NUVO-406984 format. One line per field, with one value per residue (C-alpha): residue number from 1; x, y, z. Coordinates in steps of 0.02 Angstrom, whole numbers, plus 32768, in hexadecimal, padded with zeros to 4 digits. Layout:
REM residues N
resi: (NUM; ...)
east: (X; ...)
north: (Y; ...)
up: (Z; ...)
REM end
This chain:
REM residues 149
resi: (1; 2; 3; 4; 5; 6; 7; 8; 9; 10; 11; 12; 13; 14; 15; 16; 17; 18; 19; 20; 21; 22; 23; 24; 25; 26; 27; 28; 29; 30; 31; 32; 33; 34; 35; 36; 37; 38; 39; 40; 41; 42; 43; 44; 45; 46; 47; 48; 49; 50; 51; 52; 53; 54; 55; 56; 57; 58; 59; 60; 61; 62; 63; 64; 65; 66; 67; 68; 69; 70; 71; 72; 73; 74; 75; 76; 77; 78; 79; 80; 81; 82; 83; 84; 85; 86; 87; 88; 89; 90; 91; 92; 93; 94; 95; 96; 97; 98; 99; 100; 101; 102; 103; 104; 105; 106; 107; 108; 109; 110; 111; 112; 113; 114; 115; 116; 117; 118; 119; 120; 121; 122; 123; 124; 125; 126; 127; 128; 129; 130; 131; 132; 133; 134; 135; 136; 137; 138; 139; 140; 141; 142; 143; 144; 145; 146; 147; 148; 149)
east: (3542; 3546; 3567; 34D4; 3471; 34AF; 3492; 33DD; 33C5; 3414; 339F; 3305; 333B; 334F; 32A8; 3253; 32B5; 3269; 31B6; 31C4; 31F2; 317B; 317A; 31C8; 3183; 31F6; 321A; 31AC; 310E; 3133; 3142; 30AA; 304B; 307B; 3049; 2FA6; 2F95; 2FDE; 2F7C; 2F9E; 3048; 306B; 30EA; 313C; 3120; 314E; 31FB; 3239; 32D8; 32AC; 3257; 31FA; 3225; 3249; 3247; 32AC; 3234; 32B6; 3335; 32BB; 3248; 3232; 31BD; 31D7; 317E; 316F; 30FF; 30B6; 3015; 305B; 30BE; 3102; 312C; 31C1; 31F2; 32A0; 32CF; 333C; 3394; 33E1; 3457; 3489; 33DC; 33B4; 3451; 345F; 3433; 33F3; 33C2; 33C5; 3345; 336D; 32ED; 32DD; 3275; 3232; 31EA; 321C; 31EE; 31E9; 326A; 32CF; 3306; 336B; 3370; 3424; 3442; 34BE; 3535; 35C0; 3643; 36AF; 36E6; 365B; 3617; 3558; 34FF; 3467; 33BD; 334C; 3298; 3223; 3174; 3132; 307A; 3036; 3016; 2F7A; 2FC7; 2F27; 2F0C; 2FBF; 2FC5; 2F18; 2F7A; 3013; 2FB1; 2F4C; 2FF1; 3036; 2FA6; 2F8F; 3047; 3026; 2F99; 300E; 3093; 3017; 2FD8)
north: (0A1B; 0AEC; 0AF9; 0A90; 0B02; 0B95; 0B4B; 0B30; 0BDC; 0C1D; 0BB2; 0BF1; 0CAD; 0C8F; 0C3A; 0CC9; 0D4D; 0CFD; 0CF6; 0DAD; 0DF0; 0D8F; 0D8C; 0E19; 0E6F; 0E62; 0F04; 0EBC; 0EB1; 0F58; 0FAA; 0F49; 0F9A; 104A; 1033; 1006; 10AC; 1114; 1187; 11AD; 11EB; 12B0; 1312; 135D; 1392; 140E; 1411; 1490; 1439; 13C5; 131E; 12DF; 1235; 11B3; 10EF; 108E; 100E; 0FA2; 0FEC; 1035; 108C; 10F5; 1168; 1205; 1261; 1322; 1343; 12CB; 12B6; 12C5; 124B; 1212; 1165; 1180; 10F9; 1107; 10E4; 1052; 1001; 107A; 100D; 1078; 10A4; 1013; 1042; 10F6; 1142; 11E5; 1224; 12C9; 12F1; 1366; 13EF; 148A; 151D; 14BF; 1431; 1374; 133F; 1295; 1262; 1301; 12F7; 127A; 1227; 121F; 119C; 11F0; 11B2; 1134; 1185; 121D; 1210; 1193; 11BF; 11A3; 1197; 11EB; 1182; 11D9; 11E5; 1190; 11B0; 120B; 11DA; 122D; 119E; 11A3; 11A8; 1173; 10D5; 10B1; 10B9; 105B; 0FDB; 0FD0; 0FD6; 0F2E; 0ED8; 0EFE; 0EBB; 0E2A; 0DF2; 0E12; 0D96; 0D1F; 0D28; 0CFD; 0C66)
up: (DFD7; DFDF; DF24; DEF8; DF5F; DF04; DE63; DE91; DED4; DE2C; DDC9; DE2F; DE18; DD5B; DD3E; DD98; DD3F; DC9E; DCD6; DD0E; DC6C; DC05; DB43; DAF8; DA5D; D9B7; D957; D8D5; D940; D992; D8EB; D8B3; D94C; D920; D870; D8AD; D910; D87B; D80A; D752; D718; D739; D6E3; D77B; D82F; D8A3; D900; D96D; D993; DA28; DA35; DAC2; DA9E; DA23; DA09; D990; D935; D8E1; D864; D7E8; D861; D8F9; D949; D97F; DA12; D9F8; DA7B; DB0A; DA9E; D9FF; D998; D8E7; D89E; D828; D7C2; D766; D6B5; D6E5; D77E; D7F4; D857; D8F2; D91D; D996; D9F9; D9F7; DA9C; DA45; D998; D934; D8AF; D827; D801; D78F; D7D8; D85A; D7FB; D7E0; D734; D6F6; D664; D68F; D740; D7B0; D851; D899; D91C; D996; DA25; DA29; DA4E; DA03; D952; D92B; D881; D882; D7D5; D7AF; D799; D726; D748; D6C6; D71B; D7B7; D7F6; D89A; D931; D97D; DA21; DA8D; DA33; DA32; DAF3; DAFF; DA9B; DAFC; DBA7; DB64; DB29; DBDA; DC31; DBCA; DBEE; DCAC; DCA5; DC3A; DCC1; DD58; DCFD)
REM end
């Protein structure tokens, strides 16, 4: 009888965990949301060697935050296979500017001696941070309502 109780409890905990997390956005859906809140392409952005944060959006794009209220959507020339798993990134720059079609994103981490391939930046688009945050908030609220139903 005891193993049956344990299995029942385990099943209940597992199903509650699934309800708590709700549906997760795919990389393609997240990238689409970021594209909707991105402006026209720019040639470069100012970079002083420190990022406030970054978000991988699949293996061909990412957002980089230079300030809490300033971010850019970087789309790469091709797949950057280490991007989704990198704990950090490095961005090349010249004279304080990151330029499209000239500079790279380099995924970092994974142990010593691990060679990381640079990923060329194809386009740079400034993000409307306020609109992006509002969309993310709406999605979280919709997910919360869905979990309650």
